C-alpha positions as a Markdown table, in Angstrom:
| # | Residue | x | y | z |
|---|---|---|---|---|
| 1 | Met | 40.0 | -59.5 | 14.6 |
| 2 | Ala | 37.0 | -57.8 | 12.9 |
| 3 | Gly | 39.1 | -54.9 | 11.9 |
| 4 | Ile | 41.6 | -57.2 | 10.1 |
| 5 | Lys | 38.8 | -58.9 | 8.2 |
| 6 | Ala | 37.4 | -55.5 | 7.1 |
| 7 | Leu | 40.8 | -54.4 | 6.0 |
| 8 | Ile | 41.4 | -57.6 | 4.0 |
| 9 | Ser | 38.0 | -57.3 | 2.3 |
| 10 | Leu | 38.6 | -53.7 | 1.5 |
| 11 | Ser | 41.9 | -54.5 | -0.1 |
| 12 | Phe | 40.3 | -57.3 | -2.0 |
| 13 | Gly | 37.6 | -54.9 | -3.3 |
| 14 | Gly | 40.3 | -52.5 | -4.5 |
| 15 | Ala | 42.3 | -55.2 | -6.2 |
| 16 | Val | 39.2 | -56.5 | -8.0 |
| 17 | Gly | 38.3 | -53.0 | -9.1 |
| 18 | Leu | 41.8 | -52.4 | -10.5 |
| 19 | Met | 41.7 | -55.8 | -12.2 |
| 20 | Phe | 38.6 | -54.6 | -14.1 |
| 21 | Leu | 40.4 | -51.4 | -15.1 |
| 22 | Met | 43.4 | -53.3 | -16.4 |
| 23 | Leu | 41.1 | -55.7 | -18.3 |
| 24 | Gly | 39.3 | -52.8 | -19.8 |
| 25 | Cys | 42.6 | -51.2 | -20.9 |
| 26 | Ala | 45.1 | -53.9 | -21.7 |
| 27 | Leu | 43.3 | -56.7 | -23.5 |
| 28 | Pro | 44.8 | -57.0 | -26.9 |
| 29 | Val | 41.4 | -56.7 | -28.6 |
| 30 | Tyr | 40.8 | -53.3 | -27.1 |
| 31 | Asp | 44.3 | -52.0 | -26.7 |
| 32 | Thr | 43.5 | -48.5 | -25.4 |
| 33 | Tyr | 44.6 | -46.9 | -22.2 |
| 34 | Trp | 42.2 | -43.9 | -22.1 |
| 35 | Pro | 40.2 | -45.4 | -19.1 |
| 36 | Leu | 43.3 | -45.0 | -16.9 |
| 37 | Phe | 42.2 | -41.4 | -16.6 |
| 38 | Leu | 39.7 | -42.7 | -14.1 |
| 39 | Leu | 42.5 | -43.1 | -11.6 |
| 40 | Phe | 42.6 | -39.3 | -11.3 |
| 41 | Phe | 38.9 | -39.3 | -10.2 |
| 42 | Tyr | 39.6 | -42.1 | -7.6 |
| 43 | Ile | 42.5 | -40.1 | -6.2 |
| 44 | Leu | 40.6 | -36.8 | -6.1 |
| 45 | Ser | 37.3 | -38.1 | -4.7 |
| 46 | Pro | 38.2 | -38.3 | -1.0 |
| 47 | Ile | 40.2 | -35.0 | -0.9 |
| 48 | Pro | 37.4 | -32.5 | -0.4 |
| 49 | Tyr | 35.8 | -34.5 | 2.5 |
| 50 | Cys | 39.2 | -35.0 | 4.2 |
| 51 | Ile | 40.0 | -31.3 | 4.0 |
| 52 | Ser | 36.6 | -30.4 | 5.4 |
| 53 | Arg | 37.0 | -32.7 | 8.3 |
| 54 | Arg | 40.3 | -31.0 | 9.2 |
| 55 | Val | 38.9 | -27.5 | 8.8 |
| 56 | Val | 35.5 | -27.8 | 10.5 |
| 57 | Asp | 34.9 | -28.2 | 14.2 |
| 58 | Asp | 32.5 | -31.2 | 14.3 |
| 59 | Thr | 31.1 | -30.5 | 17.8 |
| 60 | Asp | 28.1 | -28.7 | 16.3 |
| 61 | Ser | 25.3 | -31.0 | 15.3 |
| 62 | Ala | 24.0 | -28.5 | 12.7 |
| 63 | Ser | 25.2 | -28.7 | 9.1 |
| 64 | Asn | 27.7 | -26.1 | 7.9 |
| 65 | Ala | 28.7 | -24.8 | 4.5 |
| 66 | Cys | 32.2 | -26.2 | 4.4 |
| 67 | Lys | 31.0 | -29.8 | 4.9 |
| 68 | Glu | 28.1 | -29.4 | 2.5 |
| 69 | Leu | 30.5 | -28.0 | -0.2 |
| 70 | Ala | 32.8 | -30.9 | 0.3 |
| 71 | Ile | 30.0 | -33.4 | -0.1 |
| 72 | Phe | 28.9 | -31.5 | -3.2 |
| 73 | Leu | 32.4 | -31.6 | -4.8 |
| 74 | Thr | 32.8 | -35.3 | -3.9 |
| 75 | Thr | 29.5 | -36.0 | -5.6 |
| 76 | Gly | 30.5 | -34.2 | -8.7 |
| 77 | Ile | 33.8 | -36.1 | -8.9 |
| 78 | Val | 32.1 | -39.5 | -8.4 |
| 79 | Ile | 29.5 | -38.7 | -11.1 |
| 80 | Ser | 32.3 | -37.7 | -13.4 |
| 81 | Ala | 34.0 | -41.0 | -12.8 |
| 82 | Phe | 30.8 | -42.7 | -13.9 |
| 83 | Gly | 30.3 | -40.4 | -16.9 |
| 84 | Leu | 33.8 | -40.5 | -18.4 |
| 85 | Pro | 33.6 | -44.1 | -19.7 |
| 86 | Ile | 30.2 | -43.4 | -21.2 |
| 87 | Val | 31.6 | -40.3 | -23.0 |
| 88 | Phe | 34.6 | -42.3 | -24.2 |
| 89 | Ala | 32.3 | -45.0 | -25.5 |
| 90 | Arg | 30.0 | -42.5 | -27.2 |
| 91 | Ala | 33.0 | -40.8 | -28.9 |
| 92 | Asp | 34.3 | -44.2 | -30.1 |
| 93 | Val | 37.5 | -43.7 | -28.2 |
| 94 | Val | 37.1 | -47.0 | -26.4 |
| 95 | Ser | 34.9 | -50.0 | -27.1 |
| 96 | Leu | 31.6 | -50.7 | -25.3 |
| 97 | Phe | 33.2 | -53.7 | -23.4 |
| 98 | Ser | 36.0 | -51.5 | -22.1 |
| 99 | Ser | 33.5 | -48.9 | -21.0 |
| 100 | Asp | 31.4 | -51.5 | -19.3 |
| 101 | Gln | 34.5 | -52.8 | -17.4 |
| 102 | Thr | 35.4 | -49.3 | -16.2 |
| 103 | Ile | 31.8 | -48.7 | -15.1 |
| 104 | His | 31.9 | -51.9 | -13.1 |
| 105 | Leu | 35.2 | -50.7 | -11.7 |
| 106 | Thr | 33.7 | -47.5 | -10.6 |
| 107 | Gln | 30.9 | -49.3 | -8.8 |
| 108 | Ile | 33.3 | -51.6 | -7.0 |
| 109 | Gln | 35.5 | -48.7 | -6.0 |
| 110 | Cys | 32.6 | -46.6 | -4.7 |
| 111 | Ile | 31.3 | -49.5 | -2.6 |
| 112 | Thr | 34.8 | -50.0 | -1.3 |
| 113 | Cys | 35.1 | -46.3 | -0.4 |
| 114 | Gln | 31.7 | -46.3 | 1.3 |
| 115 | Thr | 32.7 | -49.4 | 3.4 |
| 116 | Leu | 36.0 | -47.8 | 4.3 |
| 117 | Lys | 34.3 | -44.7 | 5.5 |
| 118 | Lys | 31.7 | -46.7 | 7.4 |
| 119 | Asn | 34.3 | -48.9 | 9.2 |
| 120 | Tyr | 37.0 | -46.4 | 9.8 |
| 121 | Asp | 35.4 | -43.0 | 10.1 |
| 122 | Ala | 36.0 | -41.6 | 13.6 |
């Protein structure tokens, strides 16, 4: 039963995060869809770590280069997901409110991904 509660809370976190993204894009006052480019970062962020888990034999307790590279690439993708709304707001492509909404979205999505990894990582 605890697994079902965790899955429901994770799906709720993802839904709330996407609601912030849609609010930041689709409100008639702001009417710009540039923040949707963040979806690429959310899709790309788990890929390096998933590939490294498949490639690396995890029986060794020491750190290896493949896993460290995957963590480095994932960190770069996540930092880019936080930085893109700030760059958009600085360039006056989106409003400050839209940028704020997408930064909150990124925080919620990162917390959701960390919880998912903690609960379901084998």
